[in-house]
Structure formats: structure tokens, C-alpha cells
C-alpha positions, 0 to 999 in steps of 0.5 A: 147782321149789324148793317142789315138791322139797319136796313130793315127799318129802311125797308119798312118805311118804304112799304105799301099799305094798300088797306090803309090806301083804299081808305083815302077818298079823292077828297082826301088825295086832293086835300092840301097837306097840314100848314106846319107851325114852329115848334117854338111857341107851343114849347113855350106855351107849356113851360108857361102852363107848368105841371103839378109836382109829382106826389111822394111816395108816401102820397102815393101810398095813401092815396092807394090804400083810400082806393084800395079801401074803397074797392073793398067796400059792399057794392049792394046795399042791404036793401038791393041785395035783398030785392035781388034776393027775392024771386022773380015771379015764374022762375026758381030762385038762384042758389 
């Protein structure tokens, strides 16, 4: 059973994808391959940029609580609510 599981991905890699092949134009087929660049300088630049320290669990809890409080606030102001409650001419009021 295990050898069969190893062969299936290899067979899938050899499959043709006609829907994708039909999308290519003659210019796409004639285009040169992209230039390969060394990975070392990219990794060095990423290391130099660094990353922001991960927030502590307490900071995450506080941020989520602030988001939840913001979501609980009313969306409409009282003036907007009153304006929307007035019926439109020629239509019966809702609810």
C-alpha cells in the first residue's frame, strides 16, 4: 500500500492540464524563462529587516477585547436611525 501512495503524486505530476494549456498565447509560449536569482541575498535582506516581536498573550487578549467592544457599538447614530425610520413617500412603513 505504501509504494502506491508514493507513486500517485509522481503520476499526478505528469498529468496534462488542457484548460491551462489553452490559456497560453503564442507570445507566452515564446517568452524566455524568468532569470533565476541566488537565494542568499534575499535571505540576508529578510534577516536584516527583522520582524516585529510577537505580542504577549495578555496583549492579544486586550486587542481582541478592544475589537469586540468596537463591534458592540451601535453602527447608526440616533439621527441616522430616525432618518431611516421615516417612510419613503408612496411606500408603507416597514415593520
